Structures are given as structure tokens and as C-alpha cells.
N, C-alpha and C positions, 0 to 999 in steps of 0.2 A: 603314242600314249593316248588313250581315248579320254575325252574330257566329258565329266558328268554335267548334265543341266543343273544350273545352280537354283537352289531353293529361293522363291522370292519372299520368304517369310521375314528373315532377320539378317542383319549384318553379320552376326556371330556365326549364323549357319553358313552363310557365304564363306566367310573367312575359313572356317573349318573345312569346308569342302575344297577350296582353293589350296589352302595348306597341305591337306593330304594328297590332292592331285599332283602337286609339285614336289611331294615327299620332303616338306620342310618342316623340321623340328621346332618346338617353341624355342629352344635354345638359339638356333640359326636365325628365326625370325626376330628374336629379342636383340640379337647382334646386329642384324640389318637395320632395325627401326629405332633402337636405343631405348624401347621400352622394356620393362621387366616381364619376365615369363609369367609371373603371377597376374599382372595387368592384362596380358594377352590372353591368358586363360579365362579372366573374368569377362573379357569382351566376347570371346568365342562362346561362353556360357550364357551371354545375354545379361550379366549381372553388372555390366559396365558399358555405357554407351560413349563411344569415342567422339571428340570433336573433329570437325572437318580436317584440321591440319593433321590429326592422327590418321584418319582415313587415307589422306593423301600419302603419308609416309607408309603405311601398310601396303597400300596399292603399289607404290614403287617397289618395295621389298619383295612383293609377289609378282612383279612384271605385268601388272594389269592397269587398265585404265580405272581411275578412282570412280568413274561414273558406272562402271559395271557393278558396283556395290549398291547402287541406287535402284529402287522400284521404278517402274514406268512413270508413276505419278510423281515421285520424287524428281526424276529427270526433267519432267515436263515443268514443275514448279521451279526447279534450278535455272532452267532455260528462260523462263518467263522473268524471273528476278534479275538475271543477267541482262535482258533486253531493256527491262525497266530502268536499271542502273545506268546502262549505256545511254539511254534516252535523256535521263536527267543529266548526265555529265555533259553531253553534247549540246543540250539546250542553255547551258550556262555560258555567258558571254566569254568567260575566260578559258574554255577548253577547245583545243583544236585537234581533232582526231589525226593521228600520224599512221594508223594501222588500216589498210583497206579491208573493207567487210568486217570491221572490228566487232559489230554486235553479234556476230557468230563465232567469234574467236574466244579462247580461253585466255590468251594474252593479248594485251593491246596497249599501245603507247599514246600519250597525249602531250601536247605542248600546253602547259598551264600558265596563264598570266594573272597575277594578283596585284591590284592596285595598290599604291603607297599607303602604308599604315592601316591596311585592312584585313579583315578575316576573308577566308575563301568562302563564297557563298553557294548555295544551291547544289550541293554535293551531299550525297549519302556518306556519312562519315564512319560507317562501320559496315563492312561487307566481307564475305568469306573470301579467303584467299591470301595473297601476299601482294606487297606493293614495294616499288623501288623508286627513290626520288633521286634526281640529280639537279643541283641548283646551276642554272645557266647564267643568271644575273640577279643580283639583289641579295638580301639578307632575310631568311625566313625562319619562323619558329614552327617546328612540327611537334605537336603534343600527340604521343602515343600512350594512352592510358593516363597514368599520372606522371609519366616520364616526359620531360621538356628537352627538345633537341633544337639547338640553334645551329643553322647551317648557313654558309656564306658561298659565293661563287666557287664551283669546283668541287664542293662536298656532296657526299651521298648519304642516303639512309635506306635501309632494306628492313621491313618490319611485317608482322603478321597483321593484315588488314581487318581481321576479325576483332581486333582490339580498336575501341573507339579512338578515332584520331581526328585532328584539325590542323589546318594550315593557317598561318598568319604572316603577312609581309611586314617585317620590322623596319624597313628602310624608307627613305623618303622618295625613292623612285620605284617604278614598277618591277616586280619580280617575275622571272621566268623560270620555269622548272620543266624538266623532261620526267614525266611520271609514267611508269611502266607498272601495269596492273595484271596480275594473274588470278583468275577465278576458277575454280575447278568445275 
């Protein structure tokens, strides 16, 4: 099957071209993504702009890298934000990088230490992608938007990191967490 060169103009145009090349109907794409056919048509026609999480779901359904939907400028800006976020995280005393060459990766793991009765400092609390936390030691509060989650040793939380979030150690001892972050 010959593939057509994608139009750099819009996400909707690229979506339409990929969907047609792969011979996927709106009904099939809706089934694979969980979005309504109406919403997908609006995205394709440029009447709706999907959030990053929707771009990731649509890309998965079409079996393409979500980055293929981005223009060269958008890709460069995304990579710059990823490097800056990584630098901020690793400069904080409480982050230890567990992933080799993490600044170049979409998924990275950190060992996070938060002092007793303290908020976690020096971290970007809203970034594109997903985040997974596993409490190794202590008792922490994780606020995701308006939702308060209280976790103790052995408990986990997985959330959309595009939603403002904040960590706080509730215990009298230092808290340790394994934090895995995925950024598109």
C-alpha cells in the first residue's frame, strides 16, 4: 500500500489522510478510541482541537507515533519542554533519575524523596502526559486537580499529568516514591 505524504497544515488533515490510507471508518476509529464519531468528524474538519491525551489515543488507534501529527516546530518545542522539565526535576534535591539517558526518553523513572511534613518543591506540577506513583515509604497526599488522594506504603496512583498536581508528605518521616512519567 502506498502512503501519501502528510499535509503539514493541520491535525485534522493528517488524521483524515491516515484514516483513509488505513481504510478505517469513523465507526471503527470511534470504537478504538472511545470518542464519538461526531467528535472525530469535528476534529478532522478542524472544528475541534483535541487535547494531547486525545492525540495519543487517536495515534494509538491508527498505529502511528503521536509525534507524527506534530509539525517540525511543534516537535522541536515539545523536545525543548521535555529537556527543561527533566532539568528542573533532576536539579531538585529530592529526585534521583533511574532511567539512563532519561532526557531523551518519553518514559522515565525517578526515586523521589520528600522531607517530613513538607510539600514537594522545585517541580513543574502540570505537564503533558501520564504519571504513575508507587509509595515505597511514608504517607503522602497527592492532589490531582481538586481530587485529594492519600497513599501509604505499597499504594499506587496513575493519572493524567496534564492536570495540575502536587505532592505532600503527611508523615513524620521522609517519604520515598517511585515516580514514572510518560511524556509524548
